[in-house]
C-alpha positions in Angstrom: 47.9 -102.2 -4.8 49.7 -105.7 -4.7 47.0 -108.4 -6.4 50.1 -110.8 -7.1 48.5 -114.2 -5.5 50.0 -117.5 -6.2 48.6 -121.2 -6.5 45.0 -121.4 -5.0 44.6 -117.5 -4.8 44.8 -116.5 -8.6 41.2 -116.8 -9.4 40.1 -114.9 -6.5 43.1 -112.4 -6.9 41.5 -111.9 -10.6 38.0 -111.8 -9.9 38.7 -109.2 -7.2 40.4 -106.9 -9.6 38.6 -104.5 -11.8 36.2 -102.1 -9.8 36.9 -101.2 -6.4 35.1 -103.9 -3.3 32.7 -103.1 -1.1 32.0 -103.2 2.2 35.5 -104.6 3.4 37.6 -101.8 2.0 41.0 -102.8 -0.1 44.0 -104.9 1.0 46.2 -103.1 3.5 49.9 -103.3 3.6 49.2 -105.1 6.7 46.6 -107.2 4.7 49.5 -107.7 2.3 52.2 -109.1 4.9 49.4 -111.5 6.3 49.2 -112.6 2.9 52.7 -113.6 2.5 52.7 -115.0 5.5 49.8 -117.5 4.1 51.7 -118.4 1.0 54.7 -119.4 3.0 52.6 -121.8 5.2 51.0 -122.6 2.2 54.4 -124.0 1.0 55.6 -125.6 3.9 52.2 -127.4 3.8 52.6 -128.4 0.0 56.3 -129.5 0.7 55.5 -131.8 3.6 53.0 -133.4 1.0 55.8 -133.8 -1.5 58.2 -135.3 1.3 55.0 -137.6 2.3 55.2 -138.5 -1.9 58.6 -138.7 -2.1 59.0 -141.1 1.1 55.9 -143.1 -0.4 57.6 -143.9 -3.8 61.0 -145.0 -1.9 60.2 -147.0 0.5 57.8 -148.8 -2.0 60.6 -149.3 -4.4 62.8 -150.2 -1.1 60.2 -152.8 -0.4 59.6 -154.2 -4.1 63.9 -154.5 -3.8 63.9 -156.7 -0.6 64.9 -154.2 1.7 62.8 -155.6 4.4 59.8 -155.2 6.2 60.7 -151.9 7.8 60.1 -150.5 4.2 56.3 -151.7 4.3 55.9 -149.9 7.3 57.7 -146.6 6.2 55.1 -146.6 2.9 51.8 -147.1 5.4 52.8 -143.8 7.2 53.7 -141.6 3.7 50.6 -143.1 2.2 48.4 -142.3 5.2 50.1 -138.8 5.5 49.7 -138.3 2.2 45.7 -138.6 2.1 45.6 -136.7 5.8 47.8 -133.8 3.6 45.6 -134.1 0.9 42.3 -134.4 2.6 42.8 -131.1 5.3 43.9 -129.3 2.0 41.1 -130.3 0.4 38.9 -129.2 3.3 40.8 -126.1 3.9 40.7 -125.1 0.2 36.7 -125.2 0.1 36.2 -122.5 2.5 37.2 -119.7 0.3 37.1 -121.8 -3.3 36.5 -124.5 -5.6 39.2 -127.2 -5.0 41.1 -127.4 -8.9 37.9 -125.0 -10.2 35.7 -128.0 -10.0 32.2 -127.5 -9.4 32.0 -129.8 -6.2 29.0 -129.4 -3.7 29.8 -127.6 -0.7 32.8 -126.3 -1.8 33.5 -122.2 -1.6 31.7 -122.3 1.7 32.8 -118.1 2.4 32.1 -116.6 -1.2 28.4 -118.6 -2.0 27.1 -118.8 1.9 28.2 -115.2 2.7 25.1 -113.8 3.0 23.5 -117.1 5.1 27.0 -116.7 7.3 25.5 -113.1 7.8 22.4 -114.0 8.6 23.5 -116.5 11.0 26.0 -114.6 13.0 23.3 -111.6 13.1 21.3 -114.1 15.0 23.9 -115.2 16.9 24.8 -112.2 18.2 20.9 -111.1 18.8 20.2 -114.5 21.0 23.9 -114.2 22.5 24.5 -110.8 23.2 21.3 -108.7 22.7 19.6 -111.1 25.5 18.1 -109.1 28.2 18.9 -110.9 30.8 22.6 -111.2 29.3 22.9 -107.5 29.5 21.3 -107.0 32.5 23.6 -109.5 34.0 27.3 -108.3 32.4 25.9 -104.2 33.2 25.4 -105.3 37.1 28.4 -107.4 37.0 30.7 -104.1 35.6 29.2 -101.9 38.4 28.6 -98.7 35.8 27.6 -96.6 39.0 30.5 -96.7 41.2 32.8 -96.4 38.3 31.3 -93.7 37.3 31.3 -91.9 40.7 35.0 -93.0 41.6 35.9 -91.7 38.1 33.8 -88.5 38.6 34.9 -87.8 42.2 38.6 -87.0 40.8 38.8 -83.0 40.0 41.0 -84.1 36.9 38.6 -85.9 35.6 35.3 -83.6 36.5 37.3 -80.8 34.7 37.6 -82.7 31.4 34.1 -83.6 31.4 33.5 -79.9 32.4 35.8 -78.6 29.5 34.3 -81.4 27.2 30.6 -80.4 28.1 31.2 -76.4 27.7 32.8 -77.2 24.3 29.8 -79.6 23.1 27.7 -76.5 24.5 29.7 -73.8 22.8 29.4 -75.9 19.5 25.9 -76.5 19.6 25.5 -73.0 20.0 27.7 -72.1 17.6 25.8 -74.1 15.0 22.5 -73.2 15.7 20.9 -70.4 13.3 19.4 -67.6 15.3 16.6 -67.3 13.6 15.8 -71.0 13.3 16.0 -70.4 17.3 13.8 -67.3 17.4 11.3 -68.8 15.2 10.8 -71.9 17.2 11.2 -70.0 20.6 8.6 -67.6 19.2 6.3 -70.0 18.4 6.5 -72.4 21.3 6.0 -69.0 23.6 2.7 -67.8 21.2 0.9 -71.4 20.9 1.4 -72.1 24.8 0.3 -68.6 25.1 -3.2 -69.2 22.7 -3.7 -72.4 24.0 -3.3 -71.1 27.8 -6.4 -69.1 29.1 -4.2 -66.3 31.5 -7.1 -64.5 33.1 -7.9 -67.1 35.9 -4.1 -67.3 36.5 -3.7 -63.7 36.8 -6.9 -63.5 38.8 -5.3 -66.8 41.5 -2.5 -64.3 41.4 -3.7 -60.9 42.0 -6.1 -62.7 44.5 -3.4 -64.0 46.3 -1.1 -60.7 46.0 -4.2 -58.7 47.9 -4.7 -61.2 51.2 -0.5 -61.0 51.8 -1.0 -57.7 51.2 1.5 -57.5 48.8 0.2 -54.6 46.7 0.2 -51.9 49.7 3.8 -51.2 48.9 3.2 -50.3 45.6 0.4 -48.0 46.6 3.1 -46.8 49.0 5.7 -46.7 46.4 3.1 -44.4 43.9 1.7 -42.3 46.9 5.2 -41.0 48.1 6.1 -40.4 44.3 3.1 -38.4 42.9 3.1 -36.1 46.4 6.8 -36.0 45.1 5.9 -35.0 41.5 3.3 -32.4 42.8 5.5 -31.0 44.8 8.2 -30.3 42.4 5.6 -29.3 39.4 2.6 -27.4 41.8 2.7 -24.4 39.4 2.9 -26.8 35.9 -0.5 -28.4 37.9 -2.1 -24.6 38.9 -1.7 -23.8 35.5 -2.7 -26.4 34.1 -6.1 -26.4 36.1 -6.5 -22.3 35.5 -6.0 -22.9 31.8 -8.9 -25.2 31.3 -11.3 -22.7 32.7 -13.8 -21.3 30.3 -13.1 -17.7 29.0 -15.3 -15.6 30.7 -14.2 -16.3 34.4 -12.0 -13.8 35.8 -8.4 -14.9 36.1 -7.8 -14.2 39.8 -10.5 -16.8 39.9 -8.9 -19.3 37.9 -5.4 -18.9 39.8 -7.8 -19.3 42.8 -9.4 -22.3 41.6 -5.9 -23.7 40.2 -4.5 -23.3 43.4 -7.2 -24.7 45.7 -7.1 -28.1 43.2 -3.6 -27.9 43.5 -4.1 -28.1 47.5 -6.8 -30.1 47.9 -5.2 -33.1 45.5 -1.8 -32.6 47.7 -3.7 -32.9 50.9 -5.3 -36.0 49.6 -2.5 -37.8 48.3 0.1 -36.5 51.5 -3.2 -38.2 53.8 -3.4 -41.5 51.9 0.8 -41.7 52.3 0.5 -41.5 55.8 -2.2 -43.2 56.5 -2.5 -46.8 56.4 -6.2 -46.7 57.4 -7.2 -44.5 54.4 -10.3 -45.1 53.1 -8.9 -44.9 49.2 -6.4 -47.7 50.4 -9.4 -49.4 51.1 -11.2 -48.9 48.0 -8.1 -49.9 46.0 -8.1 -52.6 48.2 -11.8 -53.7 48.0 -11.0 -52.9 43.5 -8.7 -55.7 43.5 -10.0 -58.3 44.8 -13.4 -57.4 42.7 -10.9 -57.6 40.2 -9.5 -60.5 41.3 -12.7 -62.3 41.3 -13.6 -61.3 37.7 -10.7 -62.6 36.2 -11.5 -66.0 38.0 -14.9 -66.0 37.1 -16.5 -62.9 35.0 -16.7 -64.5 31.6 -16.8 -60.9 29.9 -13.5 -60.2 31.9 -11.9 -63.1 31.1 -12.7 -62.3 26.9 -11.4 -58.9 27.4 -8.5 -60.0 29.0 -7.8 -62.9 26.1 -8.6 -60.2 23.3 -5.8 -58.2 25.0 -3.6 -61.1 25.1 -3.9 -62.1 21.7 -3.1 -58.3 20.2 0.0 -58.0 22.5 1.1 -61.2 21.4 0.5 -60.0 17.5 3.1 -57.2 17.6 6.1 -57.0 16.6 7.4 -55.5 19.7 7.2 -58.8 21.3 8.8 -60.6 18.8 11.6 -58.4 18.7 11.3 -59.1 22.7 11.7 -62.8 22.1 14.4 -62.3 19.7 16.6 -59.9 22.1 16.1 -62.6 25.3 17.7 -65.4 23.0 20.6 -63.5 21.6 21.3 -62.2 25.3 20.8 -65.8 26.5 22.9 -67.3 23.4 25.9 -64.5 24.1 25.6 -65.5 27.9 25.9 -68.7 27.4 29.0 -68.7 24.9 30.8 -66.0 27.6 30.2 -68.6 30.2 31.3 -71.8 28.3 34.3 -69.9 26.9 35.4 -68.6 30.4 37.1 -71.1 32.5 36.5 -68.9 35.8 32.6 -68.0 34.9 30.0 -69.2 37.3 28.7 -71.3 34.9 31.5 -73.7 34.5 32.4 -73.5 38.2 28.9 -74.5 40.0 28.7 -77.3 36.9 32.2 -78.4 38.3 31.6 -78.1 41.6 28.0 -80.4 40.7 29.8 -83.2 39.1 32.5 -83.7 41.9 29.5 -83.4 44.6 27.4 -86.1 42.0 30.8 -88.2 42.2 31.4 -88.4 45.7 27.6 -89.2 46.4 27.8 -92.1 44.0 30.8 -93.5 45.2 29.4 -93.0 48.7 25.6 -93.9 48.6 24.4 -97.4 48.0 20.7 -96.5 47.0 22.0 -93.6 44.5 24.1 -96.2 43.4 21.3 -98.8 42.6 18.7 -96.2 41.2 21.8 -95.0 38.9 22.4 -99.0 37.8 18.8 -99.7 37.5 18.3 -96.5 35.4 21.6 -98.0 33.1 20.0 -101.1 32.9 16.6 -100.2 32.2 17.7 -98.1 29.5 20.6 -100.6 28.1 17.4 -103.6 28.3 15.1 -101.1 26.0 17.6 -100.3 23.5 18.4 -104.1 22.6 14.7 -105.5 23.1 13.4 -102.9 21.1 15.9 -102.6 18.4 17.5 -106.0 18.3 16.2 -106.4 15.2 17.6 -103.3 13.6 20.8 -104.2 15.2 20.8 -107.8 13.8 20.1 -106.4 10.6 22.7 -104.1 10.5 24.8 -107.5 10.5 23.1 -109.0 8.0 23.2 -106.6 5.1 27.0 -105.6 6.1 28.0 -108.8 5.6 25.4 -109.0 2.2 27.4 -105.5 0.8 30.6 -107.2 0.9 31.7 -108.4 -2.3 32.1 -112.5 -2.2 35.7 -112.9 -3.4 37.7 -110.3 -2.2 36.1 -111.0 1.4 37.1 -114.8 1.1 40.5 -112.8 0.2 40.4 -111.0 3.1 39.5 -113.4 5.6 41.8 -115.6 4.1 44.7 -113.2 4.8 43.9 -113.4 8.2 42.8 -117.0 9.1 44.9 -118.5 6.0 48.4 -118.7 8.2 46.2 -120.8 10.9 44.8 -123.0 8.8 47.7 -124.1 6.9 48.6 -126.0 10.5 46.1 -128.1 9.5 47.2 -129.3 6.6 50.8 -129.8 8.0 48.8 -131.4 11.3 47.1 -133.6 8.5 50.0 -134.9 7.7 51.7 -135.7 10.0 49.0 -137.3 12.2 48.2 -139.2 9.1 51.6 -140.7 8.3 51.1 -141.4 12.8 47.8 -142.9 12.2 48.6 -145.0 9.3 52.1 -146.6 11.0 50.2 -147.3 13.7 47.4 -149.2 12.0 49.8 -151.3 9.7 51.8 -152.1 12.7 48.1 -153.6 14.4 47.4 -155.3 11.0 50.8 -156.8 11.4 51.0 -157.5 15.0 47.7 -159.7 14.9 48.2 -161.5 11.8 45.2 -159.3 9.8 
């Protein structure tokens, strides 16, 4: 890094060497180019001061030699030009360092008042940019909802948002550890199930199913399947019945009993299957109705259900089921996010286009979105204004004072040197005018 400086920047340059400056970083190539521009303008301003000094000396010599009244006018202009140049040199230099190294009060303003300037800047931003009404007026003038609606209504923009969202989703799912997610999901489900009593809800659900007759289709299916099974496995049923008979009964009696039990069982199930008004169906209806009532109102039944719930939740198979469910959901989401033609991305794109059209055409929706954005923004600025302004204050406080001064001077010093040049010119003109007025009125 080129740390060379000339004239008035030498002291600050020496202080900035050594440890790397904090906050504002080191000088870049662009900063070095700006600093060279500052040095050129300083040279021009200094040359202007020197010219005024030479003109002043020459005019005074000419006046003493009897050159005429014109020498007095030139000397007065040059003298005032020198005063203006010196005064503005002092003012500009005092911003960044102590002129001639002298401990003059209220000089080296930026290095010595840096922290105070940071606090003032933070207060200024907070009062003029982070005020609630300022934020509301600005957001209302921007019309975020209308702009966003028009932007989203363009297919290429909806495609872009969909693709970026899919990438973000895929990245998030990739970063997440399956074990952590499974633990969180499992704990959430378990905690929720433990807190929430399930028996009354199950009772109300069962009561509604019975009232709507939804359970009858299940009874029909069970009866039909039982009849089919008995018809396919009649020999096994007969043998099971006869095999359970006492050893002292004759075999033909056992066979007849087995046959009779099989036929009665098959007849019962067939009648139950084919007769919607079968008494057994009515008994099932009454049992389910009573059971639904017990689940809601019988404390003992509810306690038994809660015990069963705890036993089920405590089984390893349930936790493994939760883990496998998350793995399946994760794989499905990653696959859908990667596939441009997946239903997830197609529906997301369609929803974005629809939202964009609605926001472009629906004044009510735009008003709601704008109100939401305004409310969110004002909440942020009113709640965190102190933190935002303290960020400015603390950032400025962390900067190295001398390096900050040099950095700022590199950025604005060239323009400040015009003040010196203007002071030289304006001072000369003012001195000439005053000298003219004095002589015109014979003062």
